[in-house]
C-alpha positions as CSV (number, residue, x, y, z in Angstrom):
1,M,-47.5,-68.0,-9.0
2,T,-45.7,-65.2,-9.6
3,S,-43.5,-62.4,-6.6
4,E,-42.5,-59.0,-6.9
5,P,-39.4,-58.3,-6.2
6,V,-38.4,-57.1,-3.1
7,T,-38.0,-53.2,-2.4
8,G,-36.9,-51.0,0.5
9,A,-33.9,-50.1,2.5
10,G,-32.9,-53.5,3.6
11,F,-31.8,-54.3,-0.5
12,D,-31.7,-50.8,-1.4
13,P,-29.7,-48.5,1.0
14,A,-30.5,-45.8,-1.1
15,F,-34.3,-46.3,-0.7
16,I,-36.2,-43.7,1.8
17,P,-39.8,-44.4,1.8
18,G,-42.0,-40.9,0.6
19,I,-38.8,-39.4,-0.7
20,T,-38.5,-41.2,-3.3
21,G,-40.1,-44.1,-5.3
22,P,-38.2,-46.9,-5.6
23,A,-36.7,-47.2,-9.5
24,S,-38.8,-50.3,-11.5
25,P,-36.6,-50.9,-14.9
26,S,-40.0,-52.0,-16.7
27,E,-41.8,-48.2,-16.3
28,P,-41.8,-46.3,-19.5
29,K,-38.7,-43.0,-19.5
30,S,-41.8,-41.1,-20.5
31,S,-44.8,-41.3,-21.2
32,P,-47.8,-39.0,-23.3
33,E,-49.1,-36.7,-20.7
34,Q,-45.3,-36.2,-20.0
35,E,-44.2,-35.2,-22.9
36,S,-47.2,-32.5,-23.3
37,E,-46.9,-30.7,-19.5
38,P,-43.7,-28.6,-21.1
39,E,-46.2,-27.4,-23.9
40,A,-49.1,-26.0,-21.0
41,D,-46.8,-24.6,-18.6
42,A,-44.7,-22.9,-21.4
43,A,-48.8,-21.8,-22.5
44,S,-49.7,-20.9,-18.8
45,A,-46.2,-19.3,-18.6
46,E,-47.0,-16.8,-21.3
47,Q,-51.0,-16.5,-20.1
48,T,-49.0,-15.0,-16.5
49,T,-46.8,-12.6,-18.2
50,A,-49.5,-11.4,-20.7
51,D,-51.5,-11.3,-17.1
52,E,-48.5,-9.3,-15.2
53,A,-48.4,-6.6,-18.4
54,G,-51.8,-5.9,-18.1
55,A,-51.9,-5.4,-14.5
56,S,-49.3,-3.0,-14.9
57,E,-51.5,-1.1,-17.2
58,T,-54.3,-0.5,-15.7
59,P,-54.3,2.5,-13.1
60,A,-53.9,2.1,-8.9
61,E,-57.5,3.1,-8.8
62,D,-59.0,-0.2,-10.4
63,T,-56.4,-2.5,-8.2
64,P,-58.8,-3.5,-4.7
65,S,-56.6,-2.3,-1.5
66,S,-55.7,-5.7,1.0
67,S,-56.9,-3.0,3.8
68,D,-60.5,-3.6,2.6
69,D,-60.2,-7.6,4.2
70,T,-60.8,-7.0,7.8
71,S,-60.2,-10.9,8.8
72,D,-56.2,-10.7,8.1
73,G,-55.2,-6.9,8.6
74,P,-54.5,-5.9,12.4
75,S,-56.5,-5.1,14.8
76,D,-56.5,-2.2,17.8
77,G,-57.5,-5.1,20.4
78,P,-54.5,-6.5,22.8
79,V,-51.8,-8.5,21.8
80,F,-49.6,-10.8,23.8
81,E,-46.5,-11.7,22.5
82,A,-44.1,-14.0,24.3
83,A,-40.6,-15.3,22.7
84,D,-36.6,-16.3,23.8
85,R,-33.9,-17.8,21.4
86,R,-36.1,-20.8,20.3
87,A,-39.9,-20.8,21.5
88,R,-42.0,-18.1,20.5
89,I,-46.1,-17.5,21.7
90,V,-48.2,-14.7,20.1
91,A,-52.0,-14.5,21.0
92,D,-53.6,-11.9,19.0
93,H,-57.8,-11.6,17.2
94,K,-56.3,-14.5,15.0
95,G,-56.0,-17.1,18.0
96,V,-52.9,-18.6,19.3
97,R,-49.6,-19.2,17.5
98,L,-46.9,-21.3,19.3
99,S,-43.3,-21.9,17.7
100,L,-40.2,-23.6,18.9
101,D,-37.4,-23.4,16.8
102,E,-38.5,-24.5,13.2
103,E,-42.0,-26.1,14.2
104,S,-44.7,-24.0,14.5
105,C,-49.2,-24.2,14.8
106,E,-51.4,-22.2,14.9
107,F,-55.0,-22.2,16.8
108,G,-58.1,-19.9,15.9
109,W,-60.2,-19.3,19.0
110,D,-62.7,-22.0,18.1
111,E,-60.3,-24.3,18.1
112,I,-59.0,-23.3,21.9
113,A,-60.6,-25.2,24.7
114,A,-58.2,-23.9,27.4
115,V,-55.6,-21.5,27.9
116,E,-53.3,-22.3,31.2
117,S,-50.0,-20.6,32.1
118,E,-47.6,-22.1,34.5
119,T,-44.9,-19.5,36.6
120,P,-42.2,-21.8,38.1
121,R,-41.4,-21.3,42.2
122,F,-37.8,-21.1,40.9
123,G,-36.1,-20.2,37.4
124,K,-37.2,-18.3,34.6
125,R,-38.9,-20.9,32.5
126,Y,-42.3,-18.8,31.8
127,T,-45.4,-22.5,30.5
128,I,-48.2,-21.9,28.7
129,T,-50.2,-24.8,27.7
130,V,-53.3,-24.5,25.1
131,H,-55.8,-27.0,25.4
132,T,-57.9,-28.4,22.6
133,P,-61.3,-29.9,22.7
134,E,-60.3,-33.3,21.7
135,R,-58.3,-33.5,25.0
136,R,-54.7,-32.3,23.9
137,W,-52.7,-29.7,24.8
138,Y,-49.4,-28.0,23.5
139,P,-47.1,-26.6,25.8
140,I,-44.4,-24.1,25.6
141,E,-41.9,-22.7,27.7
142,I,-40.4,-19.1,27.3
143,E,-37.1,-18.2,28.9
144,A,-38.1,-14.7,30.8
145,P,-35.6,-12.0,30.7
146,S,-36.3,-11.8,34.9
147,R,-38.8,-13.1,37.5
148,S,-41.0,-9.8,36.9
149,R,-42.1,-10.1,33.7
150,F,-44.0,-13.4,34.4
151,K,-46.6,-11.1,36.3
152,E,-46.6,-8.5,33.0
153,W,-47.2,-12.0,30.7
154,D,-49.5,-13.1,33.1
155,E,-51.3,-9.7,32.9
156,Q,-51.1,-9.1,29.1
157,L,-52.5,-13.1,28.3
158,D,-55.0,-12.2,30.6
159,A,-56.2,-9.2,29.1
160,V,-55.9,-11.1,25.6
161,L,-58.0,-14.1,27.0
162,D,-60.9,-11.7,28.2
163,A,-60.6,-9.8,24.8
164,Y,-61.4,-12.8,22.4
165,F,-61.9,-15.9,23.9
166,E,-65.0,-17.3,24.9
167,D,-66.0,-20.0,27.3
168,G,-68.4,-22.9,25.9
169,D,-70.3,-22.4,29.4
């Protein structure tokens, strides 16, 4: 009966799961596949530089413009955007994007079951909650410069929802 040595943070304080794998002395330092990778990288780097050189020689008329793509281009429809020093929400033709500090998430209009807004009785925090069909909700609070912005934000959000959001009724 052979047993594997115990690994993990209990025995190795430098072990962090998911970031680094456990160092095993039985593993070879390099394999033939790893030795051939630099050659492949060098060949692909030469190919990319050749492609870039060829692309720079082509006239501007032959290159396709990015404005032909309508899905990523700007829309003439309504846009709602609200932000404070930490949080931000943008609702436009693509969907709803929420961000708080370094974290962010994006919902396409087909992924949204409902969007609700809430204004507090006191204070200046405007709350928007995005509900998904899987019964999950994602709230975000935006601190308004003044309470008078709540009405303006509600009108802008309603215009965006009327234009892009389709009820499943």
